[in-house]
Each structure stands twice: as C-alpha cells, then as structure tokens.
C-alpha positions in Angstrom: -8.9 -8.5 -63.3 -5.5 -8.8 -62.4 -6.2 -5.5 -60.3 -8.9 -6.6 -58.3 -7.1 -9.9 -57.2 -4.1 -7.5 -56.7 -6.2 -5.2 -54.2 -7.6 -7.8 -52.4 -4.7 -9.5 -51.9 -3.4 -5.9 -50.8 -6.6 -5.6 -48.4 -6.2 -9.4 -47.2 -2.0 -8.5 -46.5 -3.4 -5.4 -44.3 -6.0 -7.3 -42.1 -3.4 -10.3 -41.3 -0.9 -7.1 -40.5 -3.4 -5.4 -38.3 -4.4 -8.3 -36.3 -1.4 -10.3 -36.3 0.4 -9.0 -33.0 -3.2 -9.8 -31.2 -3.2 -12.9 -32.3 0.4 -13.5 -31.7 0.1 -12.3 -27.7 -3.0 -14.3 -27.4 -1.3 -17.5 -28.3 2.5 -16.9 -26.4 1.8 -19.1 -23.2 3.3 -17.0 -20.1 4.4 -17.9 -16.8 5.7 -15.9 -13.9 6.1 -15.3 -10.2 4.7 -13.3 -8.1 7.0 -12.3 -4.3 4.4 -11.1 -1.8 5.1 -9.5 1.5 2.3 -10.7 3.0 1.6 -13.9 4.4 -1.0 -15.5 3.5 -3.1 -15.2 6.6 -3.8 -11.6 6.0 -6.1 -12.4 3.5 -7.0 -9.1 2.7 -3.2 -7.8 1.6 -2.2 -11.5 -0.6 -5.7 -11.3 -2.1 -4.6 -8.7 -3.8 -2.4 -10.3 -5.4 -4.6 -13.6 -5.9 -7.1 -10.8 -7.5 -4.5 -10.2 -10.0 -3.5 -13.6 -10.4 -7.3 -14.5 -11.0 -8.5 -11.8 -13.5 -5.0 -11.9 -15.5 -5.5 -15.7 -16.8 -9.5 -15.3 -17.4 -8.7 -12.9 -19.6 -6.3 -14.1 -21.3 -7.8 -17.5 -21.1 -5.4 -19.4 -18.9 -2.6 -17.9 -21.3 -0.6 -16.2 -18.7 -0.1 -17.2 -15.6 1.0 -15.4 -12.4 2.1 -18.1 -9.6 2.1 -16.7 -6.2 4.3 -17.4 -2.8 3.8 -15.9 0.1 6.2 -13.8 2.5 9.4 -15.7 3.4 8.3 -18.3 1.0 11.0 -17.8 -2.1 11.5 -14.2 -0.8 11.9 -12.8 3.1 9.0 -9.5 2.7 11.8 -6.8 3.1 13.8 -8.4 -0.3 10.8 -8.2 -2.7 11.9 -5.3 -4.2 15.3 -6.1 -4.7 14.0 -9.6 -5.3 12.1 -8.1 -8.7 15.1 -6.0 -9.5 17.5 -7.9 -9.9 14.9 -11.0 -11.9 14.7 -13.3 -8.9 11.4 -13.0 -9.7 9.1 -11.1 -12.2 6.9 -9.7 -9.9 6.0 -8.9 -6.7 3.4 -7.2 -4.6 4.5 -5.2 -1.7 4.7 -1.8 0.4 6.9 1.1 -0.9 7.1 2.1 3.0 9.4 -1.3 3.1 12.2 0.4 1.9 12.5 3.2 3.5 16.4 2.1 4.4 17.4 2.1 0.6 15.7 5.8 -0.1 12.7 7.3 2.0 11.4 8.8 -0.7 9.9 5.5 -1.6 8.0 5.9 1.4 5.8 8.4 -0.7 4.3 5.3 -3.1 3.0 4.4 0.3 2.1 7.4 2.2 3.8 9.1 5.1 2.7 10.9 8.0 -0.3 13.5 7.8 -0.6 12.8 4.2 -3.5 11.8 1.9 -6.4 9.5 2.1 -7.0 6.3 -0.6 -8.9 9.0 -2.4 -6.4 11.6 -2.5 -3.2 9.4 -3.3 -5.5 8.0 -6.5 -6.1 11.5 -7.1 -2.5 12.3 -7.0 -1.5 9.4 -8.9 -3.4 9.6 -11.6 -4.5 13.3 -12.1 -1.6 14.7 -10.1 2.4 14.0 -11.0 2.7 10.6 -8.2 2.5 7.5 -10.2 5.3 9.8 -12.7 7.5 9.9 -9.9 7.3 7.2 -8.3 7.7 5.5 -11.6 11.2 7.0 -11.4 12.5 6.3 -9.1 11.0 2.9 -9.1 12.5 2.7 -12.6 16.3 3.3 -11.1 15.5 -0.2 -9.6 14.6 -2.2 -12.6 11.4 -1.7 -11.6 7.8 -1.0 -13.3 5.6 0.2 -10.3 1.3 -0.4 -10.3 -1.0 0.4 -7.5 -2.4 -2.5 -6.4 -4.5 -2.0 -2.7 -4.7 0.3 -0.3 -5.8 0.0 3.7 -7.7 3.3 4.2 -6.8 5.0 7.0 -5.3 3.0 9.5 -5.6 2.7 14.0 -2.4 4.3 15.7 -1.8 0.2 17.5 -2.0 -1.8 20.8 -0.8 -0.4 24.2 -0.6 -2.0 27.5 -1.3 1.1 28.7 -2.6 4.3 28.4 -1.2 7.3 26.3 -2.0 10.5 27.9 0.3 12.8 26.9 3.8 12.7 24.8 5.7 11.6 27.5 3.8 8.5 28.1 5.3 7.5 24.4 9.4 7.4 26.0 10.8 4.0 25.7 7.9 2.2 24.9 9.5 -0.5 22.8 6.5 -0.7 19.6 6.4 -2.4 16.4 6.8 -0.1 14.0 9.3 1.2 11.4 10.2 3.1 8.4 9.2 6.8 8.8 7.0 6.4 11.3 9.3 4.7 13.7 11.5 7.6 12.8 9.1 9.8 13.7 7.8 7.9 16.9 11.2 7.9 17.8 11.5 11.6 18.4 9.1 10.8 21.1 11.5 8.4 22.8 9.9 5.2 21.6 11.9 2.7 20.6 11.1 0.9 17.1 10.9 -2.5 16.2 10.1 -3.2 12.7 8.7 -6.8 12.7 6.7 -8.6 10.1 3.3 -8.9 10.7 4.0 -12.8 12.0 6.0 -11.8 14.9 3.9 -9.6 16.3 1.9 -11.5 18.7 4.5 -13.2 20.3 6.7 -10.1 21.0 3.7 -8.9 22.7 2.9 -11.9 24.5 6.6 -12.7 25.7 6.9 -8.6 27.0 9.8 -8.5 24.5 7.1 -5.2 22.9 5.1 -3.0 24.5 2.7 -1.9 22.2 2.4 -2.6 18.4 0.7 -1.1 15.2 0.0 -2.9 12.1 -3.3 -1.7 10.2 -6.8 -1.9 11.7 -9.2 -4.2 12.9 -9.5 -6.7 10.8 -6.1 -7.8 10.4 -5.4 -6.9 14.5 -8.2 -9.0 15.4 -6.5 -11.7 12.7 -3.3 -11.6 14.9 -4.9 -11.9 17.8 -3.4 -8.3 19.1 -6.2 -7.4 20.9 -5.9 -10.5 23.3 -2.0 -9.0 24.0 -3.0 -5.8 24.9 -6.2 -4.0 26.2 -6.1 -0.2 25.0 -6.6 0.8 21.4 -5.4 4.0 20.3 -6.6 6.0 16.9 -5.9 8.2 14.4 -2.7 5.9 12.9 -1.8 9.8 12.3 1.1 7.6 10.6 -1.3 6.5 7.7 -3.7 8.7 6.7 -3.9 5.6 4.0 -1.3 3.0 3.2 -0.6 2.3 -0.4 0.9 -1.1 -2.0 2.3 -1.5 -5.3 2.6 -4.3 -7.6 6.2 -4.3 -9.0 7.4 -5.9 -12.4 10.9 -6.4 -13.7 11.1 -3.9 -16.4 12.4 -6.1 -18.7 9.9 -8.4 -18.5 7.3 -5.9 -18.6 9.1 -4.5 -21.5 8.6 -7.8 -23.0 4.8 -8.5 -22.2 2.3 -8.0 -25.2 1.0 -4.7 -24.7 -2.8 -6.5 -24.6 -0.9 -7.9 -21.3 0.1 -5.1 -20.2 -2.9 -3.6 -20.9 -4.7 -6.3 -18.9 -2.6 -6.7 -16.3 -3.2 -3.1 -15.3 -7.1 -3.6 -15.0 -6.4 -5.9 -13.2 -4.3 -4.2 -10.7 -6.6 -1.3 -11.2 -10.1 -3.7 -9.6 -7.6 -5.3 -6.8 -6.4 -1.9 -5.3 -10.7 -1.0 -5.2 -11.2 -4.0 -3.8 -8.7 -4.1 -1.1 -9.9 -1.2 -0.3 -13.8 -2.2 0.0 -12.9 -5.3 1.7 -11.3 -3.5 4.8 -13.9 -1.0 4.6 -16.4 -3.7 5.6 -14.1 -5.6 7.5 -13.0 -3.7 10.2 -16.7 -2.1 11.3 -17.3 -5.8 12.2 -14.0 -6.1 13.8 -14.0 -2.9 15.6 -17.7 -3.5 16.8 -16.8 -7.5 18.3 -13.6 -5.7 20.0 -15.4 -3.0 22.3 -18.4 -6.0 23.1 -15.1 -8.2 24.7 -13.6 -5.6 26.0 -11.1 -3.8 24.3 -10.8 -0.7 25.8 -10.6 2.1 22.3 -8.8 5.5 23.0 -8.3 8.8 20.8 -4.7 10.5 21.0 -4.9 13.8 22.6 -4.5 16.8 20.5 -1.6 17.5 22.0 -0.3 14.2 21.0 -1.2 14.6 17.3 0.0 18.6 17.6 3.7 16.9 18.8 3.7 14.6 15.9 2.7 16.5 13.3 5.6 19.0 14.2 8.2 15.5 14.4 6.9 14.8 10.7 7.4 18.4 9.4 11.0 18.6 11.1 11.3 15.1 10.0 10.7 15.4 5.8 12.8 19.4 6.0 15.8 17.1 7.5 15.4 14.7 4.2 14.6 17.2 1.8 17.7 19.1 2.7 20.0 16.1 2.0 18.3 14.1 0.0 17.0 15.6 -3.9 15.1 12.8 -4.8 13.1 13.3 -2.1 12.6 17.0 -1.7 11.5 16.8 -5.7 8.6 14.6 -4.3 8.1 16.2 -1.1 7.1 19.5 -2.7 5.5 18.7 -5.1 3.4 16.0 -2.9 3.1 19.5 -0.5 1.3 21.4 -3.1 -1.0 18.5 -4.3 -1.7 17.9 -0.5 -2.8 21.3 0.4 -5.1 21.9 -2.3 -6.5 18.6 -1.4 -7.1 19.2 2.0 -8.7 22.4 1.1 -11.2 20.8 -1.1 -12.3 17.7 1.3 -12.4 20.3 4.0 -15.4 21.9 2.4 -18.0 19.0 1.3 -16.2 15.9 2.8 -15.4 16.6 6.5 -18.7 18.7 6.9 -20.7 16.1 5.9 -18.9 13.6 7.9 -18.6 15.5 11.1 -22.4 15.8 11.0 -23.5 12.1 9.5 -21.2 10.0 11.2 -22.3 11.5 14.6 -25.8 10.6 13.6 -24.6 6.7 14.3 -27.9 5.2 16.1 -30.3 7.8 15.9 -33.1 6.8 13.3 
C-alpha cells in the first residue's frame, strides 16, 4: 500500500513540475510600452504594431498587454532603437535603415539598394544567415530583434520636373536619407532626411524639390500627389523594406518562454499582414492617381545603370572600413546571387508575360 502511494505521489509530483512553468507564466500580468517610429496616420505601418499587441493580448487571455505610442508621443521616430537599448521602453517598432548613422550595417535589416525582394528577404532570414547576423548586430545594442512587416518594392518618388537623365538629379533637394541618400548624393542630390509628417509641408513650401516615401497608398495619405506631378518607378533603393520589432534584451530574457513564442508568432502574422495590405491598397491608390492626372514615369536604363554603379561603389567603400558591414555584405551578396538566378527562371518569366496581359481577357 505504501509503495502504491509513493508511486502515485511521485507521478503527481512529476505532473506538477511539468505544468508549473506554463501555469505560472499564464498567471503573470505583464504590461509593456512600445514606441513606434511611425505616425498613426500611416495606418499600415502603425497597424503592424497594433496587430502584434492584439494577438498577444488574446493569446495570453489579457495577461500580456502592450501599449503602443506613435512617433513623437514619447520617443522621436529616429530614437526608438536607443530608447529600447537604454530601457526607456520595453519595445519598439522601427526600421534598421533609420540607424544608418550609428552603423550602416543596420541597413541590411531593412534592405539596401538593388537588394532582395520581400520574399527573398524572408528566405535569407529564415533559411540563410540573415537573422543570425542581425541578431549579432542588435545584440551589441542590448536589443532582440524580430522581423515585423515589409512594404514590398517601393516607388521612386515624386518630382516637380521630369527626370530623364542622371544629370537631372543634380541640385535636387530631395526627401531621402540613410543609404539611399548617400547613393543619390553621388548623383548630386541634396538629401533631406525628413520624417513622414513633414514631407508634404516641405514640398508645398518649396524647401523640397522631390520626395520618396513608400508607395501609392501611403503617398496618397500624405497628399504628395497634390504637390508634385511626376511619379517615378521603380524605387531601386527599396526592392523591399523590412520593419522590425525591437525588444530590450534583458526584458526579453525575463519573459516566460510561452510569451516569447506568442510574441514571435504575433510578429510573424503582422509581417505577412502588412505585405498583403500594401499589395491590396497600392493597386487601388495607383489607379486613383492615374485617373486624377498624375504622370507616371519610369527611370531610364541609363539612370538605373548609374545608380547600380554608385550603390556597388558605396558598398565596397563601407566594406573596406567596416568589418561588420563586410561580414554581412559578403553573406548577403552570395545569397542574393542565388536568389536572383532562381527568380529569373520561374518568377520573372511568368511576370514578364502575365503582367502584360492586364485588360486582355
């Protein structure tokens, strides 16, 4: 009898040990603050963080709450990374390209000119070394990063005049910054790294001659079509633009494993949702632009060739003096070469034919 009671009690003890951690985790009430680099008016950008917060709250039965603050409410748009690093907030939602001045290597977390598409970026992160390399970089900043959104291929911006040759860029005061701004400066552009909220007024006042943001949907919300006539594509500096969630490393380590998994899954869902939203909304906005008189233009092959040359030169300059950049760039190049070769076979062949059949039923 005593032997049976011992075994029964041992089994109960093992069961208690096995479930103690999940029960404890689910009973914890956690409240974090998230600082976004984006204003509420850009609902697709800002909405990704909202999606994360909603998914996390539902999955934890309301035990894990994330309060979101728009750009400038508690942290400026370009200071989110440092705010998370220093523990001023537990989380942030931002773009690595915003921290080009801290280290140009952060640009790879968003995307470099003539870089990967959103699908290729996901492949590099999930099945290449992308996430590993970026985790090393952000880890030095006391930050744990998780991909959380992508815009897909962007447009080439709004201009007051036609841009037919590389010389037409000379002297333009253009809203752009980071890595693209350095490439465009080789054309003779004067980069102006303004936040989204200031672009319209700067164009209206004439302190800007041109501006790039993302694509038709966001550009329409910013009203850029009302102050510039010519709309160019492609945005060769952003074949895609990945956004990331930043979490203070100490806070991440303190988070129960179940909550870590829930947060990662919420970010993955928001990541896909942002891309789908832009694909759906950009098509509608572009159609409305064209119907209202916007002049759609494509950059010439000459401009694209010069931009590619300048981009390669700049990458080699950074690689020569920055070991971190060199390490990531070499891995990135190798992965990109393989991706471009594969995508030329099936994707490009399909697109070149099928996309030209629009309207031919």
